[in-house]
C-alpha positions, 0 to 999 in steps of 0.5 A: 499500499506504501507504493499506492500512497506514493503514487496517489501523493504525486497525483495529488501534487499534479492535481494541485499544480494543474488547479493553479494553472486553470485558476490563472486561465480562468482569471484572464478568461473572466470577460469571455465567461458567463457569470454563472460559468465563472462562479461554477469554475471557481467553486470547482477550482477551490474545491480541487485545491482543497481536496488535492491538498487533503489527498496529499495529506492522507497519502503522507500519512499513509506513507508514515504509518502502518498500512491501512486499508481505510486510508487507501480508501479515503485517497481513492475517494478524494482522487474520485471526487477530484475527477468526477466533480472538480475535472467534470465542472472544468471540462463543462465549462472550458471545453464544452464536454458534458458527456460526464455531467452525470457523474458530478454529484457523485463527485461531491459525494465521493468527497464526503465519503472520503472525509468520513473514511478519514474520520473513521481511521483517525477514530480507530487509530492508536499511537504505538 
């Protein structure tokens, strides 16, 4: 599980870097986008940054402690949320790709489930 945590940590860093680039791009496209698109993108990018940081944190904890399926589940759910929610909203408003729109609410639920699984891990965690 250490290798999975390491890979997901790298993924989190790349997603966080992409969020900064996308935020800069959106900031410069402000006049071109409708106010509702701009608001949606800003919200999606804020969620992307927050949850990429959370994913990196979960992976860092997983690399430093004993392997845990609950931590890996949390990391996988954060990743799923980032793809189904944040990436999807960016695809809709920046590229006009709407085929995956149905997955957006599931991405939000994946974020909730990730936080709850992280809470479950913390509740059961014991310092050695």
